[in-house]
C-alpha positions, 0 to 999 in steps of 0.5 A, a space after each residue: 561649526 559642529 552641531 550636537 545631534 546626540 539624543 538625551 540618554 533617557 530618550 535613547 533608553 526609551 527607544 531601546 526598550 520600545 524596540 526590544 518590546 516589539 522584537 519580543 512581540 514579533 517573536 512570540 507571534 511567529 512562535 504561536 503561528 508555528 505552533 498552531 499552523 492551520 489550526 484555529 486558536 481556542 476561544 478564551 476559557 477553552 481547555 488547553 491542558 495547561 495545569 493538567 500535566 506538567 509540561 516543563 523540561 523535567 516532564 519532557 525528559 521523563 517521557 523521553 526516557 520512558 519511551 527510549 527505555 521501552 523502545 530499546 526492548 521492543 520486538 517489532 514495529 507494532 510493539 514500538 507503536 504501542 509504546 509511542 501511544 502509551 506516552 502520547 496518551 499521557 498528554 491531556 485530551 489525547 483520546 485517540 492515537 493513530 500512526 500512518 507509515 509513509 512508503 519509501 517513495 513518499 507517495 502514499 501513507 497507509 494506516 499501521 496502528 491505532 488506539 482509541 478507534 477501530 484498528 482494523 479499519 485504520 489498517 485499511 486506510 490509504 492516503 495518496 500524498 500527491 493528490 489528496 488534501 488533509 493533515 496527513 498529506 500536508 505534514 508528509 509534504 511540509 515536515 511540520 507538525 501542527 494542531 487543529 483546535 476545531 476540526 469542523 471549522 478547519 478547511 484543510 482536513 480530510 473530512 472522511 477520515 475525520 468523521 470516521 475517527 470522530 475527532 473534535 480537535 487533532 494534531 499531526 506530527 511527522 516521524 522523521 528518520 534519516 532526513 525523510 518522513 517515514 510516518 505521521 502520528 495523529 492524535 485526537 480528542 473525541 468528546 470535547 475540543 482541546 488545544 494540543 499546541 503546547 504539547 506539539 513540541 513534546 510529541 515531535 520529540 517523542 515521534 523522532 525517538 520512535 521513528 528510529 526504532 520503527 525504521 530499525 524494526 521495519 528494515 528488519 521486517 522488510 529483510 525477513 519479508 524479502 527472504 520469505 518472499 524469495 523462499 515462496 517464489 523458489 518453492 512455487 517456481 520449483 513446483 511449476 517447473 516440475 509440471 510439463 502439462 500446461 493445465 497442471 502448471 497453471 493450477 499449481 501457480 494459482 493455488 500455491 500463490 493464493 494460499 501464500 498471499 491468503 487472498 480470496 481469489 487467484 487466477 490466470 487469463 491467457 490470450 492476446 491483447 485485443 482478443 478475449 482472454 478467458 480464465 485458464 486457471 482459478 483458485 478461490 476460497 470456499 463459498 465464492 463463485 467462479 469468474 466464468 464469463 465475467 473474465 472480459 469485464 474485470 477492470 483491474 486486469 484490463 487496465 494491467 493488460 492495456 498499460 502493460 504494468 502492475 495495477 494494485 487497487 486497495 479499495 475497488 469501490 473508491 478507486 478513481 482508476 476504475 471510473 473508465 467504463 471501457 475497462 468493464 466497470 467496478 460493478 463486476 468486481 463488487 458482484 464477485 465479492 472483490 474489494 482489493 485487487 492486484 493484477 500484473 501482466 504476463 510478458 515473455 520475450 516482450 510479448 504479452 500472453 496473459 494476466 495474473 491477478 489476485 483478489 481480496 474480499 476486504 479493502 486494504 493496501 497491497 504491500 511491496 511484498 505482495 506486489 513483488 511476489 505476484 510479479 515474480 510468480 507471473 514471470 515464472 508462470 510466463 516462462 513455464 507456459 512458454 516452455 510447456 507450449 514449446 514442448 507441446 509443439 515439439 510433441 505435436 511435430 514428432 507425432 506428425 513425423 511418426 504418423 507420416 513415417 508409419 503411413 509411408 510404411 503402410 503404403 509400401 507394405 501392400 501392393 493391392 490398390 484398395 487395401 493401400 487406399 483404405 490403410 492410407 485413409 486410416 492413417 490420415 484420419 489418425 494423423 489429422 485427428 
């Protein structure tokens, strides 16, 4: 006997409507969560920007078209960043816009351009993406944009940067090019809280458009910088190699590099690891005191010697690497007026013979070009020092052989005993110095 288990048509329709409503609600919740990830929702009645500017597809297409046209004629990364700022500041509540670029290894982001805040300060900002918390690091790692309504009440924010900017509300948007994050756009409201969530999608489209132009111009800039670096290295190497006197070649190396990098101080210390390494040559900007006896208490140089690697410190005052008191302490650097330091060991045939260092008076990151140039000059200086020492040793031995030959001639040219002894003592005195 068969039992009819079918539900009435009206009941089936009611169940279908209920299931559809649940699905729509769940999708809406997931979308809202993605748009406001880690950011507090605005309270009822807060400014959200709705109604202040059209956010439909027409407005988005206009913004993208304007940006694309502007980027096609941009002449460099800085100009491309300005065009991006022009568009994002059309959005309601955006009173500051900052762009940080991520290095090729994805380990560090550095301030590149800013509007609405101190641009010079922002260019000196460096964020460790592997160890530091905050919106920039999170976006660079997870590749997802998000908005924060209340900066003060949100835990995953870099308090130091937020305070410096004066942000009330903010949004972080990644720049993605060829599958990797090349930068992070930060927008902020400074006077009152705003909810940037509804505009995050448009910001992402704008940054994706800008990312291609920035990567293109950055590649061209990197190529130009590489060619300029090779030219500088070749020019400095030519001058260094033309000097046979050790003191002269060291002076040429530090003075030419100091001017090329536009730093405050450039110097070379020579010696063996574990022994004192005095300053053998130093170039410094006018008004700065020489390093003098403080050479042994330079922590960045000591770290480069200890670990036999290049050490680049963008901000001496806040670098955790310099907390080790056995390195000498950051106080010595601060007393010398050095706020950013780059040091690389001088190694020749696996033997460490010294350290090459440059100091700047203002904090700020060292570019890949700066590091590569310093390492190249250290290598050239090492070879020149080795060659000069070999020539000096050959000259010394040749002088000894000449003195011995002359002494032998003197001894055999006179048969008087007193005269021979007197002439022999004179020659030995000259030979032994």
